[in-house]
C-alpha positions as a Markdown table, in Angstrom:
| # | Residue | x | y | z |
|---|---|---|---|---|
| 1 | Met | 2.0 | 10.2 | -17.3 |
| 2 | Tyr | 4.1 | 7.2 | -18.1 |
| 3 | Arg | 7.3 | 9.3 | -17.7 |
| 4 | Ser | 7.1 | 8.8 | -14.0 |
| 5 | Leu | 7.8 | 5.1 | -14.5 |
| 6 | Leu | 11.2 | 6.0 | -16.0 |
| 7 | Thr | 12.7 | 7.9 | -13.0 |
| 8 | Pro | 15.8 | 6.4 | -11.4 |
| 9 | Arg | 13.7 | 5.0 | -8.5 |
| 10 | Trp | 11.4 | 3.2 | -10.9 |
| 11 | Leu | 14.2 | 1.9 | -13.1 |
| 12 | Leu | 15.7 | 0.4 | -10.0 |
| 13 | Leu | 12.3 | -1.1 | -9.1 |
| 14 | His | 11.9 | -2.5 | -12.6 |
| 15 | Ala | 15.3 | -4.2 | -12.3 |
| 16 | Leu | 14.4 | -5.6 | -8.9 |
| 17 | Phe | 11.2 | -7.0 | -10.1 |
| 18 | Ile | 12.8 | -8.6 | -13.2 |
| 19 | Val | 15.6 | -10.2 | -11.1 |
| 20 | Ala | 13.0 | -11.5 | -8.6 |
| 21 | Thr | 10.8 | -13.0 | -11.3 |
| 22 | Val | 13.8 | -14.7 | -13.0 |
| 23 | Ala | 15.1 | -15.9 | -9.6 |
| 24 | Thr | 11.7 | -17.6 | -8.9 |
| 25 | Gly | 11.9 | -19.3 | -12.3 |
| 26 | Phe | 15.4 | -20.6 | -11.5 |
| 27 | Leu | 14.4 | -21.8 | -8.1 |
| 28 | Ala | 11.4 | -23.6 | -9.5 |
| 29 | Val | 13.6 | -25.5 | -12.0 |
| 30 | Trp | 16.2 | -26.3 | -9.3 |
| 31 | Gln | 13.5 | -27.7 | -7.0 |
| 32 | Trp | 12.0 | -29.7 | -9.8 |
| 33 | Asp | 15.4 | -31.2 | -10.5 |
| 34 | Arg | 15.9 | -31.9 | -6.8 |
| 35 | Ala | 12.5 | -33.7 | -6.7 |
| 36 | His | 13.6 | -36.1 | -9.4 |
| 37 | Glu | 17.0 | -37.0 | -7.9 |
| 38 | Ala | 17.5 | -40.0 | -5.7 |
| 39 | Gly | 17.2 | -38.0 | -2.5 |
| 40 | Gly | 14.2 | -35.9 | -3.7 |
| 41 | Ser | 10.9 | -35.9 | -2.0 |
| 42 | Phe | 7.4 | -34.6 | -2.3 |
| 43 | Gln | 8.5 | -31.5 | -0.4 |
| 44 | Asn | 10.8 | -30.6 | -3.2 |
| 45 | Leu | 8.0 | -31.2 | -5.7 |
| 46 | Gly | 5.8 | -28.9 | -3.6 |
| 47 | Tyr | 8.4 | -26.2 | -3.6 |
| 48 | Ala | 8.8 | -26.6 | -7.4 |
| 49 | Leu | 5.1 | -25.9 | -7.8 |
| 50 | Gln | 5.2 | -23.0 | -5.3 |
| 51 | Trp | 8.0 | -21.0 | -6.9 |
| 52 | Pro | 6.1 | -20.2 | -10.1 |
| 53 | Leu | 3.2 | -18.9 | -8.0 |
| 54 | Phe | 5.7 | -16.6 | -6.2 |
| 55 | Gly | 6.8 | -15.4 | -9.7 |
| 56 | Val | 3.3 | -14.7 | -10.8 |
| 57 | Phe | 2.7 | -12.8 | -7.6 |
| 58 | Thr | 5.8 | -10.7 | -8.2 |
| 59 | Ile | 4.5 | -9.8 | -11.7 |
| 60 | Phe | 1.1 | -9.0 | -10.3 |
| 61 | Leu | 2.6 | -6.7 | -7.6 |
| 62 | Trp | 4.8 | -5.0 | -10.3 |
| 63 | Ile | 1.8 | -4.2 | -12.5 |
| 64 | Arg | -0.3 | -3.1 | -9.5 |
| 65 | Leu | 2.4 | -0.7 | -8.4 |
| 66 | Met | 2.9 | 0.7 | -11.9 |
| 67 | Arg | -0.9 | 1.3 | -12.2 |
| 68 | Met | -0.9 | 3.1 | -8.8 |
| 69 | Glu | 1.9 | 5.3 | -9.9 |
| 70 | Val | 0.2 | 6.2 | -13.2 |
| 71 | His | -3.1 | 7.0 | -11.4 |
| 72 | Arg | -1.3 | 9.1 | -8.8 |
| 73 | Gly | 0.2 | 11.1 | -11.6 |
| 74 | Asp | -3.3 | 11.7 | -13.1 |
| 75 | Glu | -4.6 | 13.0 | -9.8 |
| 76 | Ala | -1.7 | 15.5 | -9.5 |
| 77 | Glu | -3.0 | 17.4 | -12.6 |
| 78 | Pro | -4.6 | 20.7 | -11.5 |
| 79 | Ala | -8.4 | 20.7 | -11.5 |
| 80 | Gly | -8.4 | 24.3 | -12.8 |
| 81 | Ala | -6.7 | 23.4 | -16.1 |
| 82 | Val | -9.3 | 20.8 | -16.9 |
| 83 | Gln | -12.1 | 23.1 | -16.1 |
| 84 | Glu | -10.8 | 25.9 | -18.3 |
| 85 | Glu | -10.7 | 23.6 | -21.3 |
| 86 | Ala | -14.3 | 22.5 | -20.7 |
| 87 | Val | -15.6 | 26.1 | -20.2 |
| 88 | Gly | -13.6 | 27.7 | -23.0 |
| 89 | Pro | -11.2 | 30.7 | -23.1 |
| 90 | Glu | -13.9 | 33.4 | -23.3 |
| 91 | Val | -15.2 | 32.7 | -19.8 |
| 92 | Thr | -12.7 | 33.7 | -17.2 |
| 93 | Ala | -14.7 | 33.0 | -14.1 |
| 94 | Glu | -12.5 | 31.3 | -11.6 |
| 95 | Ala | -13.9 | 28.3 | -9.7 |
| 96 | Pro | -12.7 | 27.7 | -6.2 |
| 97 | Pro | -10.1 | 24.9 | -6.1 |
| 98 | Val | -11.4 | 21.5 | -5.3 |
| 99 | Met | -10.3 | 20.8 | -1.7 |
| 100 | Arg | -10.4 | 17.3 | -0.5 |
| 101 | Arg | -10.6 | 16.8 | 3.2 |
| 102 | Lys | -7.7 | 14.8 | 4.5 |
| 103 | Arg | -8.4 | 12.0 | 6.8 |
| 104 | Pro | -7.1 | 12.5 | 10.3 |
| 105 | Leu | -4.2 | 10.3 | 11.3 |
| 106 | Val | -5.8 | 9.6 | 14.7 |
| 107 | Pro | -9.4 | 8.6 | 14.9 |
| 108 | Pro | -11.7 | 10.8 | 17.0 |
| 109 | Pro | -12.1 | 9.9 | 20.6 |
| 110 | Ala | -14.9 | 7.5 | 21.5 |
| 111 | Pro | -17.8 | 8.9 | 23.6 |
| 112 | Pro | -17.3 | 8.5 | 27.3 |
| 113 | Val | -18.7 | 5.4 | 29.0 |
| 114 | Asp | -20.7 | 5.8 | 32.2 |
| 115 | Ala | -20.4 | 3.3 | 35.0 |
| 116 | Gly | -24.1 | 2.5 | 34.5 |
| 117 | Asp | -23.5 | 1.5 | 30.9 |
| 118 | Asp | -20.5 | -0.8 | 31.4 |
| 119 | Pro | -18.8 | -0.7 | 34.8 |
| 120 | Glu | -15.8 | -2.8 | 33.8 |
| 121 | Leu | -15.1 | -0.6 | 30.7 |
| 122 | Ala | -15.6 | 2.6 | 32.7 |
| 123 | Ala | -13.1 | 1.4 | 35.3 |
| 124 | Tyr | -10.6 | 0.5 | 32.6 |
| 125 | Asn | -11.0 | 3.9 | 31.0 |
| 126 | His | -10.5 | 5.6 | 34.3 |
| 127 | Tyr | -7.3 | 3.5 | 34.8 |
| 128 | Leu | -6.1 | 4.6 | 31.4 |
| 129 | Ala | -6.8 | 8.2 | 32.1 |
| 130 | Glu | -4.8 | 8.0 | 35.3 |
| 131 | Leu | -1.9 | 6.5 | 33.4 |
| 132 | Asn | -2.1 | 9.2 | 30.9 |
| 133 | Glu | -2.1 | 11.9 | 33.6 |
| 134 | Ser | 0.9 | 10.4 | 35.3 |
| 135 | Asp | 2.8 | 10.3 | 32.0 |
| 136 | Arg | 2.0 | 14.0 | 31.4 |
| 137 | Arg | 3.3 | 14.9 | 34.9 |
| 138 | Ala | 6.5 | 12.8 | 34.4 |
| 139 | Ser | 7.4 | 14.6 | 31.2 |
């Protein structure tokens, strides 16, 4: 479960998040010092207050990604193994695997629009259909 957070990819991500968080701290201190120098302005003071917020957001994002990775690992466990433990070893009836329906990448087409419903939209749809047909002929 938590072993997935120790893969080389995640170790690199941990290092990246640590460097980013420390960098935001250094940048906040730098802007704070610039705001108190002779040439400093309220803009430097504003940046000095923004950089810690960026650091907090970095930590939030880091924790969020780790939680997503752990939950993704939990979903990868086979459903049959969990069911066998609940039923017991003496019952060997196999349950069908749980199949989740995947979402299509492209939404289903919208119902056609008649010229009586919306003439402008119907004309535009007709124009798009002509463009699609000319593309098919060209390729």
